[in-house]
N, C-alpha and C positions, 0 to 999 in steps of 0.2 A: 489362505496361502498369501505369499507373496506375489507381488506384480510382476511382471513379464521383463528380465533381464537378462541381455548376455554375460554370460558362466569367463571369466578371465582365465587366463592358461593356470593360472596358481592354483583359483580352488577346482579344475578340471583336472589338476595333475591331484589333490586331496580327495577328491570322491574316487578316483580310479585306485590309489593307497588303501581307503576304508575297502572296497571292496576284495582287491586282493586278498585281504587280511583276514577275509571268508565271511566278511557282512551282507547279507541281502542289501537286493534293492531299495527296498521299499524301506530300511531303516536307513540309511545312507541318507535313500531321498530325506526320510522326518528330520534330520539331522540337522538338512542344508537346509531346509525350509524352500524344496524344490519341488516341482513334481515328478510323478513316478518315471513320466514317458521320458522327460529329458534323461533324468540319469541313468534309463532305459540306451536309449539313444547311444548315451557318451561308450556304455562299454561296447556295446556292440559296434563303432565305430574304432577301439579300441581296440576290440580283438581283429577288425580286420586289416585296419591299418597298420597297429602298435602304434600310434600315435596318439595324443590328447589334446591337441593344440587344433585351434578351432580354424576351421579350413578358410582363405581370403574371401570374402562373398566377391559376389558375381555386377551388382552394385552400380549405378549410375557415377562417372566421377566427378571428384570435388569440383566446383565451378571454379570456385578461391582456393587458394596455396594460402599457408601458414603465416604470411609476412600479408599478404593480403586482409586475411579476417582482422590482423593486428592493426591496420590502416583503419579498414572500418570501426572497430571498439573505439579507435581514438577519436575516430570525425564527429559520434555520438558525444563522446565526455566534454569538445571542448566545445557543443552548444549542446548542453541539458535539454533544447525544446525544440531539437530536428526531428524529422519523421522517416521516419524508415526509406520510405520514398524519395527523400531527399539526401539521405544519403546516399541511397541509391546512385542519385543521378551523379553527387559530388563526389561517387567512384570513378563512373562513368568519365567525365572528363579530365580525372586523373591516370585512369586507367587504359583508356580506350575501350575496355573491358563492361557489357551490360549484364547488370546481372538481378535480378525480380526483387519486387518488396519484399517477399519472404524469405528467400535464402538471408537477407539483410537480419532480419528478424532473429533465423535460427544461429548468427553468425554475432548479434547481441545479445541471445539468450546465452551463448556458450561463455559471454562475457564477463556474465553479470549482472547484466545491462536490462531496461523494457524496450521492446520495442511501440514507436507514438505511431498512430496511425491518427489525421486530420479527421474530426466530424463535426459533424454542424452547426458549430454557433449558436449557441444560447444567445436568445433577445434579452436585450440589458431594458431596466427600465429608467432608461439620460433623465428625464424631469425628476423623479424622484430622487435619485440618486444623489444627483448633483443638488436639489433640496438640501439631504439630506447633508451632506457638507459642508453646506454651506453654514447650514445650524450650529455645526462642531466647526469650523475653521478654524474657533478661537482657542479651542483647546491645547494646553500645553501640557506637557508627559505626563505631568501631574497630575494633570484630571484623568487621565485614559490610563494613569497607573492603578486609578480605582476601580476599573473595569476588568470583570469575568466576561473571557469570551470563552466561550463553551462550545462544542463539537461532539455529535457520535461521527463513528465509520466502521467500519465495516471492513473484515481483515479476511484474506478468504487464502485457504493453503491448496498449490497447488502441485503437477505432479512434479516439480523443480523444485518445491518449499518456498516458491518465493511468494510476498502476499501480492494480494489487490486491493488496492484499497478506490473506492467509487462513492462518488460526490452524487449526493441524490437531490435533487428540487424537482420538484412535478413529474417524478418519474422520466427525468432526466438523467442518465451518469454522465460527469463531463468535469474536467479541470480548471480552474483559471482560467492557464493558457489555451484553452478549448481544442485541448491534448489529449486524447484518453490512452490510458496503462494500461494494455489488454492482456489479461493471462490467459493461459485454455484449462482448460481439465479441473476445475475448481473441486477439490472433493469436503470441503467445509467450512463453515464461516460463522464466524466471529462478532460482532458489534460491541463497540466498548465509547464509553460515554467519559467524557476526562473537560478542564479545563484548565484557562492558564493566564496569569498578570504576572504586574514587574517582582518578581524576589516572592515566589508565591508558585505552586501549582495544585488541584485537586490531585486524588487518588485515581489510579486510570479504574474504574469501571465496569466489568463487563457483562451486560445483560447476556444472562442466561440460556435462554431460552427465546424464541421466537423473537418478536420486535416488540421497538415502542409504541409502549400506548401512552397515552392523554395521562394516566392512574397508573400507571409505570413510573412517569417521567417525575412523577409527584411523589412516590414514594422510594425510587428509589437512587433519586437525583436531585429534587425538590428542598425534600426533608431535612437527608442526612448531611448534604458537602454544602450545596450553595447554603441551605440558613444557618451556617455555621460563620459561614463567612461576612454574612451580615451581620451576624451579631458580633466581632473583630473588629470591621470598619467601620460602622452606626450608621448614617444615614448618608457618608460618600462612597458607600459599595451602590454599583451597578452594575445588573447584572445582564448578560448580549449573549443572547443564542439565534437561531438562523429561525426561517419558516417553513419549518417542517411542522405538518399537519398536528404531530400529538403533541406541539410546542404550544397552538392556537387554541387547544379547547377551554371554556369557559373553566371546567376544572381546572385549569392548570392556575387559569388568570386568574380567580379567586384565592388561589395559595396562597398565591405573589402579592396579592394585595392583603392576606389577611397575614404574612411577615413580613407585609412593611418593605418587602422587596422592590427596586425603582429598577423594572427593565426598561433596556435602551432597544426598538427596535429595528432591526438592520435591516434596509430596503432589497426588496426580493431581487433573486438572484443577481449577486451578488459575492460569491465566496472571493475573490480580490481584495473586499474590503473588511475581511476577518483574519487576522493573522496568524490564526488557527489552523487555518490549508496549509502554511506554510510549515505549520509542526509536523501536523498529519504527514507533511511527504520524507524530510528529515525523518522522522520519527518509523518509516516505516525503510526506508533507508538503512537505519541501521538494524532493524530486525532481519533482513534480509542480508547483511553481510556476518550473521552471529556464525562463531568457528563451528560449532551444533548448530545443523538450525531446525524449526521446529516440523515435525513426524505426524502427527496429529492430535485432536481438537485439546487435550490435554499439556500438552509441549508447547503451542502454543499458544494456547494462554500465559505459560509462565512465559515462556520469549516476553508477550507483550509486556508483561510488570514490570518483569527485570528487566526489558530495556528502558522502560518509561521510566522509571527511578533514574538510570544512565545518564539521561537527557540532560543535557548539559542547562542550565538554570541564564548563563548568558544567552546559549541559542534566546530562549522566551522572551527576556530581557530586550534583545536586539525586535524581535517578529512587531512587542505590542510599543514600543520607540516610534516604530519608524509610523503607527497611525498618524502624525503631523503628518508625515511628509505623504504619505496615500490620501490624504484627506486634500494638501495643496494640487495635487498630481491629478483627482477627480475633476476640482474643479475647474483647470487649466482645461482640462479636455472636453469640458460641457457634460459631466458624466458618461461620459465613454468607458471604459475598458483601462483598465491603471496596467503597467506591467511588475504585476506583484505577484 
């Protein structure tokens, strides 16, 4: 049975027409995938009033007009890092009308955007970040071109067919700019792994069942994907992943040592120093604006695979080339958070 939705007037007319032709209510309900009680009430209402259109609801009047809705969406588009409460404050200053954060969230959802809310800033290891950047201060774009930046990400299918992208470290979900994209009513989730580098990318691998473990990381990622790139780049190849638990097992380290893969250990809690996080954001937005959004797990997998292949290589090259500027910016800020 499909989820509960309002039936438009055209669909109501079709249902009434089917019953007028002599069809049974049960057969009509099964044909349109609608509950038997809905069709029955519609038919009784038609026999009583002679109309099939839906009555105007007696609910609360909308607090904003269509023009104000467009203003809210435009304000969020002008600054992607603005939270829902900041948009509400800006709307109050412009129009003199006070609206809640939840109202802004609903208007942004209707405009195809995500409502952001501030979360507690993730503590950063400034000393370790500063030391990591100083050690690579002299790296050029050619040096970073030999690095494979990899990461896993979980995409969740929600009721409005938009994705939920969560970065996880030490059990904390956060974004690099300390804002969390919240998506309600998740139905199914899929974890995917991939890697990027200048002039290339790995195939998007879908973790079919369960979560990523150390052994699965070896069997499904390191051996079939990373090892092939290691053979193509020889001794210049460098592999970088985050500090997830499954990446730091002894079995994983032994596998990398046996294959001669040089690992670049990233500082803890530093997604702003991994350019693939920016790619995840652009990739998720590209999936969300598909003409035919995914509706179940199989279509979500197909959509992720198709959109990953369509992602422009120039975007991947630009974010990897930005590593030189990221390192310099982090040193300037003495290991603090950088605006990437």
